[in-house]
C-alpha positions in Angstrom: -9.0 -20.5 3.2 -10.5 -18.6 5.9 -7.2 -17.0 6.9 -6.7 -15.9 3.4 -9.9 -14.2 3.4 -9.5 -12.7 6.6 -6.2 -11.3 5.7 -7.5 -10.0 2.5 -10.1 -8.0 4.2 -7.8 -6.8 6.9 -5.3 -5.7 4.2 -8.0 -4.0 2.3 -9.4 -1.9 5.4 -5.6 -1.4 6.3 -5.0 0.0 2.8 -8.0 2.3 2.7 -7.2 3.8 6.2 -3.4 4.5 5.3 -4.7 6.1 1.7 -7.1 8.3 3.9 -4.1 9.2 6.0 -2.2 10.2 3.2 -5.2 12.5 2.4 -5.1 14.4 5.7 -2.2 16.9 4.2 -5.1 18.1 2.0 -7.3 18.9 5.0 -4.7 21.4 6.7 -3.8 24.1 4.8 -0.3 25.4 5.2 1.0 22.4 7.3 -0.3 19.6 4.5 3.0 19.6 2.8 5.2 19.4 5.8 3.4 16.3 7.1 4.0 14.7 3.9 7.9 14.8 4.9 6.9 12.9 8.3 4.5 10.5 6.5 6.2 9.4 3.3 8.9 7.3 5.2 6.2 6.1 7.6 3.9 4.9 4.7 6.7 3.4 2.9 7.5 1.2 5.9 3.9 0.4 6.2 3.7 -0.7 2.8 6.9 -3.0 3.1 5.1 -4.5 6.1 1.7 -5.1 4.5 2.9 -6.6 1.4 6.0 -8.7 1.7 8.7 -9.5 -0.7 10.3 -7.8 -3.6 7.0 -6.2 -4.9 6.3 -4.7 -1.5 9.6 -3.1 -1.4 9.1 -1.7 -4.6 5.5 -0.4 -3.7 7.2 1.0 -0.4 9.6 3.0 -2.9 6.9 4.3 -4.9 4.8 5.3 -2.1 7.6 7.2 -0.5 8.2 9.0 -3.7 4.6 9.7 -4.5 4.2 10.9 -0.8 7.0 13.4 -1.2 5.9 14.8 -4.7 3.5 17.7 -3.9 0.1 17.5 -4.9 0.3 13.6 -5.8 -1.3 12.6 -2.5 -4.6 11.6 -4.2 -3.0 8.7 -5.7 -4.3 5.5 -3.5 -1.0 3.7 -3.6 -2.1 1.3 -1.0 -5.4 0.5 -2.5 -3.7 0.1 -5.8 -1.3 -2.4 -4.3 -4.1 -4.2 -2.6 -5.8 -4.8 -6.0 -2.6 -5.8 -7.7 -2.0 -8.5 -5.0 -5.6 -9.8 -4.4 -7.4 -9.3 -7.8 -4.9 -9.0 -10.8 -1.7 -10.8 -9.8 -2.0 -14.5 -10.9 -1.1 -17.1 -8.3 1.6 -19.7 -9.1 0.0 -23.0 -9.4 1.8 -25.8 -7.7 2.3 -28.5 -10.0 2.4 -32.0 -8.3 3.9 -35.0 -10.3 3.1 -38.3 -9.2 5.5 -41.4 -9.7 
């Protein structure tokens, strides 16, 4: 249980960090949209590593597209994925049938 909480906190910190890195393009005038071309594939790859499975791959594609669309950098896709994974998504409960 402690490992789950550690991963949860670590993933929240990394999600907030990666979303902040995505906002850096707003800080640098002129270079901002060019930096998104470099950040888009990196952020997609990071998303698939941070959140495993098909849902992580789908989130990676969403992140990639979101970073390439001009003006959409303010959307915190990593943090939204964290909330989906740890707050909103229902865990599948294991049913044990004893004979």
